[in-house]
C-alpha positions in Angstrom: 26.6 3.0 -16.7 23.2 2.1 -18.1 22.9 2.1 -21.9 20.1 3.6 -24.0 18.0 0.4 -24.3 18.2 -0.2 -20.5 17.1 3.4 -19.8 14.1 3.0 -22.2 13.3 -0.3 -20.6 13.4 1.3 -17.1 11.1 4.1 -18.3 8.5 1.7 -19.7 8.7 -0.5 -16.6 8.2 2.4 -14.3 5.0 3.4 -16.2 3.5 0.1 -15.2 1.5 -0.1 -18.4 3.3 -2.9 -20.3 4.2 -6.5 -19.7 7.9 -7.5 -19.8 7.2 -9.2 -23.2 5.7 -6.0 -24.6 8.7 -3.9 -23.4 11.1 -6.4 -24.9 9.4 -6.1 -28.2 9.3 -2.3 -28.1 13.0 -2.0 -27.4 14.0 -5.0 -29.5 15.6 -7.2 -27.0 14.6 -10.7 -25.6 12.7 -11.1 -22.4 15.8 -13.0 -21.1 17.9 -9.9 -21.6 15.5 -7.9 -19.4 15.7 -10.7 -16.8 19.4 -10.5 -16.9 19.3 -6.7 -16.5 17.0 -7.1 -13.5 19.8 -9.0 -11.7 22.0 -5.9 -12.0 22.1 -3.7 -8.9 22.4 -0.4 -10.9 19.4 -1.4 -13.0 17.2 -2.3 -10.0 18.3 0.7 -8.0 17.3 3.0 -10.9 14.0 1.2 -11.3 13.3 1.6 -7.6 14.1 5.4 -7.9 11.8 5.8 -10.9 8.9 4.0 -9.2 9.4 6.1 -6.0 9.2 9.3 -8.2 6.0 8.0 -9.9 4.4 7.2 -6.5 5.3 10.6 -5.1 3.7 12.3 -8.1 0.5 10.5 -7.3 0.5 11.0 -3.5 -1.4 14.2 -3.5 -4.1 12.8 -5.7 -4.3 9.7 -3.5 -4.6 11.8 -0.4 -7.4 13.9 -1.9 -9.2 10.7 -2.8 -8.8 9.3 0.7 -10.0 12.6 2.2 -13.1 12.6 0.0 -14.0 9.1 1.2 -14.5 10.6 4.7 -17.8 11.9 3.2 -18.9 8.6 1.6 -22.5 7.4 2.2 -21.3 4.0 3.3 -20.4 4.0 7.0 -17.7 1.3 6.6 -16.0 3.2 3.8 -15.9 6.3 6.0 -14.6 4.3 8.9 -11.8 2.6 6.9 -10.8 5.9 5.3 -10.5 7.6 8.7 -8.7 4.6 10.2 -6.2 4.6 7.3 -5.5 8.3 7.6 -5.0 8.1 11.3 -2.8 5.0 11.0 -0.6 6.8 8.5 -0.4 9.9 10.6 1.0 7.7 13.5 -2.2 7.5 15.6 -2.3 3.8 16.0 -4.9 2.2 18.3 -3.5 0.9 21.5 -3.8 -2.7 22.3 -4.5 -2.2 26.0 -7.1 0.1 27.5 -6.5 1.4 31.0 -9.8 2.0 32.7 -9.7 3.8 35.9 -12.5 4.5 38.3 -14.8 2.6 40.6 -17.4 1.2 38.3 -18.9 -1.9 40.0 -18.9 -5.1 37.9 -21.8 -7.4 38.5 -21.8 -10.9 37.1 -25.2 -12.6 36.9 -25.3 -16.3 36.4 -28.4 -16.7 34.2 -27.3 -20.1 32.8 -29.0 -21.9 35.7 -27.9 -25.3 36.9 -30.2 -28.1 35.8 -28.8 -30.5 38.4 -30.1 -28.4 41.4 
């Protein structure tokens, strides 16, 4: 079971606004104590859970930002935004194109041989 200082430490770490040294000072422990806590599975599992909650709370805002980039003036920004959205939706580009049909291919040797 995590104690009060560990829970406060986790809360501050999940915010992502403070260094480990600043957190240690705020909760009145040493940085080494926090390092030791970070070796504890219960502590790290709770930190992961809190970070996932933080990320989930920002997901809608991030998606709205990504969507607005589809209207950016810069063509590359629009392209990358569209590609990222499609990739995340599972529409990955295929590595191989299958081209069917009877389009003739003509190879023209325009390099010319100087020895001739």
